[in-house]
N, C-alpha and C positions, 0 to 999 in steps of 0.2 A: 245414760250409760257412763258409769265411772271407769276411769282408767288409772286410778291411784296405784294399782298394783305394779304396773310396769311403765306407765307413762305413754303407752302406745295402744293402738287397736289392732286386732287381727285383720288381715286382708279378707274381704268378702268376695268369693268367686262370682264370675258373671252368671246371671240368672238367679242369684240369691239376694234376698233383702235382709236388712237389719244390721246389727253391729255386735261386736264382742271384744272384750279385752284381750290383749295380745297372748296371754297364756292359754287361751282357748283355741288358738289357731289349729291344732291337730283335730279338735272336735269339729270345728267348722268344716275342715276338709273332709272328714269322715261323713258328716251329715250331707254335704254336697254330693258325695259319691253315691249315697244310699237312697236319697229321696228326690222326688221331683222329676224323674226321667220317664215316667209313664204318663200316657195321655190322660188328662183330666185329674191327675193325682198330684198331691203336694203334702207338705207338712211343716211344722214349726216346733221350735225348741226354745225354752226360756230357762235360765239359771239365775237365781237370786241368792245373794249372800247377805245375811242380816237385813233382808228386805230390800237390798240394793241390786238392781239388775246388772249382772255382769255379762250376760249373753242373751240376746233376743234375735233369733234368726228364723227365716222362713224361705221356702223354695217351692217351685212347681205351681200348680194351679188347682182351683176348686171348680171343676167343670170347665167352662170356657173362660173363666176369669182368673187372672194371676192372683196367687196367694198373697195376702197382706198381713200386717200385724193384727188386724181385726177379723181375720178369717177363722171361723170355728168349724169343727167337725163333730160328728157323733163319737163320743168317747166310750160308749157301751158301758161295761161294768165299772170303769173308772168313775162313773156317775155316783156309785155307792159312796165314794169318799166325800163327795159334796153332800149327799143325803145324811151321812153320819155327822158331818159338821153342823148341819141344821139341827140335828137332835142334841148335839152338845151345847148349842146355843140355848135351847129350851131347858136343858138340865142346868145350865149355868144360872138361869133365873129361878131355879127351884121348882120348875114345872114338871120335871121328871126326876125320879130317883132310880138309878141304874139297878138297884137291888130289889125294887118293887115289882110285883106282878103287873104284866101288861094290862090285865083285866081291871086293875084298880083305876086305870084311866079310861079304858075302853071296855066297858062291861060286857058287850056282846062277844068279845074275844074269849071270855071264860067258858064258852060252850065246849062240849065234847072233850072234857078232861084237860083243858088248857088253863085253868084258873091259877095254877102255880107257876106258869112260864114267866120268867122275869124279863125285864127290859134288857138286862145283860145277856141273857141267853139269846134273845132275838137279835141283838147286835153282834153276837159272835157266831151266828149261823148254827145255833144249837137248839132251835125251837121245834125241830122235828117236822118242819113244814116246807121242805125243799122241793118236793115233787110237784110238777105242773099238771100232770094228767088228771089227778083227782079234782082239780079246781077248774080247769079250762078244757073245752072240747076243740077249740080252734082259734084262729087269728082274731075273730071278732070278740071273743071273750077277753083275750089278752089286751085288746085295745080299749076295753071299758074298765078304767082303773078303779072307779068306785065299786063296780060289780066285783072285781077281784078282791078288793078290801073286804067286802061283805062275805065273800066265800071263804076267805082266810079266817075271818072271825068265827064262822060256823064249822070250820074243818076240824077233823080229828088228827092229832099228831101221829107220825109214824114211829117205827121202832127205833129211829135214830134220835129221838128226843133226848137232849142232854149231851149229845155227841156232835162235834163240829162236822157239818155236812153242808157244803156251800149252797146257800139259798140264792141261786143265780138270778132269778127274776122275782121270786117271792119276797126277797129282802126289801125291795122297793115298796111293795104294797103293804108289807108289815109296818114299815116306818111311816108311810103315808097315813095308814089307818090310825096309828097311835098319835101322830102329830095332829091329824084332823080332829080326833076325839078331844085333844087338849086345847087346840087353838081355833077350831072351826074353819080352818083354811086348808087348801090343797097344797101339795108339795111344790108345784111350780111357783106359786105365790111365795112360799117360804124360801125358795132358792133366791128370790129377789130381795125379800125383806131381811133375811137372816145371814145371807152371804154376800150377794152382789152389792147392795146398797151400803151396808156397814163397812165394807172393804173399799168402797169407791171404785168398783170395777164394773165393766159392762159384759165381759166375755164369759159369763156363766149363766146358762139358761137350761130349763127342762123342756124339751121339745123345741118346736120352731121358735127362733127368736122373734120377738114382736117387731112390727114395722119401725118402731121408734128406736130400736137398738142399733148400735154401730156394728155389732157382730153380723157377719155375712156367713151363711151356711155353705159349706163345700160338699156337694153331693158325693156319695160313695162311688169309687172308681174300681172297676174290676168285676170278676165273675160273682162276687159276693158269696153266698152260701147255696147257690142254686143246685149244687150236686146232691145235697141232702134231700132235695125234693124229687129226685129220680126214683123210679120204681123200687130199686133195691134199698135205697136209703129210707124211703117212706115205709117199706115193709119192716125194716129193723126198728125204726122209731115207733111204729105202731104197736110193737111188742116189747117196749122197754120194761114193762112190769115183769117180764119173764127173764130178763137178763140178770144174772147173779153178780154179786160182789161189787167192786169199785166201778166197773164199766156200767153196770146197771144203775148205780146211784148217780153217776155223772150224766148218763143219758136222761134219766128222769128229771133231773133238775135243770138241764140245759135245753132240752128239745121237746117239741110237740109237732106231730105231723102237720105240715103246711105252715109252720111258724116262719120259715125262711121268707115267705112272701111279704112279710111286713117290712122288708128291707128294699123292696123292688121299686124302681122308678126314681125320677129326679126329686120328687117330693114324696118319699116313702111313707107308708101308713104309720110307721113307728114314731114319726114326729108329731102325730096328731093326738097323742095320749100323754099321760103323766106317769112315767115309769122311772121311779127313783133308783132303780137298779140298772138302767140301761139306755136311756135316751137323752142324756145330757148333751148339749151342744156347747162346747167350750173352746176358748182360745188358750194357747200355751202360756202367755203372760198371766192370764187370769188364774189358771191353775197354780202357777208358781206363786202368785200373790196369796191365794188362799192357804196353801201349804206353808208359806212363809210365816203366817200367823201362828201355825202349829209348831213351827221350828224355832220360833223366837219368843217363847214364854207367853204366847197369847197376845202379843203386843204388835201393832201395826202403825208405823210412823208415829210412835210415842203414845198411841191411843190404845186402851185395853179393848181387846176383842173377846177373849175368854179369860176367866180368872185362873190364878195359879192352881186352885183346887181342881178345876176341870181339866186343865192341861196335864196335871199329874195323872188323872184318870185316863186321859187320852193316850198317854205315852206308855201306860202299863200293859204288858202282854197278859191277856186274860186266860189264855189256854195254850199249852204246848202240845196238845193232842193232835195227831195227824188228821187231816180232813178226809172224811170218808167219801165225799162226792168229788174230790179232786185227786183221785188216785193216791190217796194217803200222803199228799204233799204237806210238808211242815210249814203251814201258813202263819203260825204264831199270831193268831187273831188278837187284835186289840178291839176296841169298841167301834167296829165298822171299818177298820183299816187292817192291812196285813203287812207282814215283813217278807223278806226274801232271804233264803239261806245261801248268800253269796257275798263275796268281798264287795264292800261299798254299800251294802244295803242291810246288813244284819241289825244295826242299831237304828236304822231309819224305818219309816212306815209310810204307807200311802195306799193306792189301789191301781191295779192294772186292768185295762179293759180288753175286750175282744179286738184283735188286730194290733195290740201293743201300746195304744195310747195310755198315758199314766200321769198321775201327779204324785210327788214324793216330798217328804220332809226328813231332814237329818238334824235333830236337835243339838247334837254334840258340836255341830259346825255352824248352826244357824242357817243351814242351806235348804233351799227348796227348788224343785225342778218341775216343769210342766212340759209335756210332749204330746202333740196331737198330729194325726194325719188321717187321710180319707181313703186310702187304698184298702180294699178288702177282697182278696182272691183266695179261694180254697187252696190253690197250688202253692201260694207263697205265705200262707197263714202261719206256719210253724216258725218261719224266719222272722216275720214281723212281730209275732207274739213275744219273741225273746228280746225285743229292743232294749228293755230296761237292763238286761243282763250284760249289754256292752256299753250302753250310754252312761249308766251310773258309775261304773268303774272308770270310764274315760273322763267324766266330770271330775272325779276325785284326783285322778292323775294330773289333770290340768291345774287343779287347785293347789297342788304341791308346789307349783311355781309362783304362787301368790304370797307375797310377804305378810298379808293380813291373816293368813291361816297357817299356824305353826305346823311343821312337818309331822310332829308327834300327833297332832289332832287328827290329820287325815289318815294316818296309819291306824290310830285307835278306832276311827269310824269304819275303816275297811276291815278291821279284824273280825 
């Protein structure tokens, strides 16, 4: 932990672990007030600048165990950012061309009118394959990742082909099927060989971390999503194909009757599959390290991780069209990452998950952020989901006090 900016470290409140440079004292206080006060719940936040940790804090607990630097939680859709990074590593070696049809690498995918769908369309949620119901009938199907890859290969695209429509779960199987066709390996293995090992980190896993890992899993705390399994919720979800407009599109891509049960228990079923769209178990420092590579020209500790050509492709916004499955939100999709239309995030990119965990890169500053936590309650979901909307601006406000980052640079990044 460097303290070159001020010569001092921020005070860490009782019950919180880690360290932070002095300019992050307001962020440390805000984080301490917000997380770690609920039974079995905790969280962690890491901020790196040019690959150097400026803040690495944690609080609360994961189940009955105090949260530590090596505690990881399910980051849900923030997993997509890691999956996308795997795909960029393959593209970097010439194994994938973003403009090529997916079927060129995965011939079975060309069935039912999908022969012209490109890798770029699949990575920008424009493949017309966002809906769950035509592919899966229940939890057991969803947990069989190779079955879901096969069903996507055989599926017919819907009327939203070519239009951004969030592939909430299908994104993971699409990328895994493509990667498997190219490498012969599953996505969990590729998380290890294309992300964790090259970056020298332990805290990025798909599903349950292996016994040999330092990462410890923090079980979900709270009511989770049990409300959607009640009779009224089940009735609505069972008729999602009849719901018109944006609400129907969102429901079809996000929900399936009974799907909420994959989150239940200390060792939930979701951890026993490979879902590159939703079951990553990550620590905050590991996410900050991965996004640090994307924020710093593809270089980590002086070693190349991605080429300048690939970094240029990663940073380019591919579509400004509003997302039809996310209530027409301006996601500004990149190749597997999104932006946020808010101060402090417009020039950056990353991915937010259910409950608000996220990883983020801001190339103009060489800044990367990782945030994870394990509370998931329907009543508090809207507040937690918006964590990036106050954490990222607060990070920038704190950085304005750092001599190594010019005031003009943080203002430009926030514009």
